N, C-alpha and C positions, 0 to 999 in steps of 0.2 A: 504494500500500500504506500502510495506517495503522499507525503505530508506537504503542506505549504512550505515548510522549511526546506524540503528536498527540491521543490520547484525553484525557490530563490537561489539555492546553492548551485543548481545546474545553470541558471541564468548568469550568475556571477562567474562560474567557470567558463562559460561560453565567451563572456566579455574578456576574461584574462587570455584565453586562447586567441581571440580576435586581435587583441593588442600585440601578442607575439607575432601573429601573421603580418599585421600592418608594419610592425617595426622591421620585419625581414624584407619588406618591399623596398628596393633601392631604386630611386629615380635619378635622373641626371641633375646637375645643379639647377637651382630654382629658375634662373634666367633662361636656361635651355628648356625647362618644362613650360615656362610662359611662352616661349617661341613655338613650341610644339602645339600647345593649345590654340594659340593664335593661328598657326598654319592650318590646323584641323578645321577651325571655324571659317577661315577663308575658303577652304575646299568645299565646305557645306554651302557657303554663299554661291560658289561656282556651280554647285548642284541645283541651285534655284531657290534656296532659302533666302527670304528677305534679309535676315541677319541684322547687323547693327554697324555703327561706326566702330571698327575694331581697335581704334585708338583708345576706346573706353575700357579695354581690358587693362586693369591696373596691376602694377607690380610694385609692391611696397616692401623694401628690404630693411631689416634691422640687423643687429649684430649676429643673432643666431636663428632667427625665424624670418620667413618671407611670406607675404600674403599676396595671392593672385586672385583678383575678383572682377566680376562683371555684373553690373546691375545691382538692384537693392538687396540688402540682407534679408529683409522681410518683404515678400511680394504683396503689394497693396493695389494691384491692378496695373493696367497698361500705363507705364510711364517711360520716359526716355531712359535708355540704358540696358534694356533686355536684349537678348538675341532672339529675333522673331523667326519662327519656323514656318514652313509652307502652310501648315494647318492653322497658323495664327497663334499657336502656343508660344508662351514666353519662357525663355530660359535665362536664369541668373545663377551665378555660382560664386563661391568663395572657397579657397584652398589655402591652407597653411602648411608650409614645408619647413623642415629644420635641416640646415646644412650640417655635414659632418666633416671630419678632418681629411677625408679622401676626395673631397669636392663632389660628393654625391648629396642626395637629399632623401629625407624620409617624410612620410605623411604624418602630420600632427592632427589635423582635422579637416573636414570639408563639408560643404553643403552645395548640392546641385538641385535646383528647384525648377521644375517643369510644370507650367500651369496653362490651362484654358479656363473658360468660364465654368466648365463642368468638371474639369480634371485637376487633381493635385497629385503630383508624384515628386517626392523629394528624397534624395539619397543624402543621409547625414552620417558623419563620423564625428562623434564628440571627442573633445581633447582628452577627457579623462573618463574613467569608468564611474558611472552614476551609482549612488548608494542603492537604488532600486533598479538593478539590471533587467528585471522582468518588465517593468513599465517603460524604462528608458535605456534600451540596449546601446552600447557604445556605437556600434555600426547598425544602421537601420534604414528602412524605406518607409516613407509615409505614403501608403497606397490609397489615395482618394480623400484623405482627411489629415489635417495637421495634428489631430489627436490620436491617430492610429499609427503604431510603430511595429514593423516586422523586422526581426534581425536579418542582417545581410552578411555575406562573406567579405573578406578583405578584397577591395576593389581599387584599381588604379584609376586616376582621373580620366584617361583616354578610354578605358573600359566603360566607365559610366556614360561618357559621351556616345560611345558606340551603341550602348543599350538605348539611350534616348533617341538618337537619330535613326537607327536602323531596326530597332525592335518595337519601340513605342510609337514613334512618329508615323502616322499613316502615309502611305504613298499617294 
């Protein structure tokens, strides 16, 4: 018989495992990741997505962490700054990377928010493990509601964009 304590213990264990998997993902230096994301979005504009002014993809570097973002942190409807998809869906994102001594980077946190008037899909990776890993998993997807969270595996930023552009976005 599973107790509620067992359920919480499994959720906490999943978050610790996810943290290990994310820390094992090595990306190129943050500026190169920014260039890759920008090139990816230029290619999607070339595919016919309305897109955005790609100069709005921000790169903010500090001593040990770098923020790459486009659009609002919290989506409050159509405003300037989103990447607009063929369907009219809005994409905004924020990605925090930490540089290491070998000139690589690792993922600290991210938010990739895809919205239409009827659809909410947001991939999140929280910076830290939440006290209630069952309710707020470190890595999760909001499938249709900001209040619903489904645990997700360790994903790289380009993998998330692949899912949004080629699996979610209708042709």
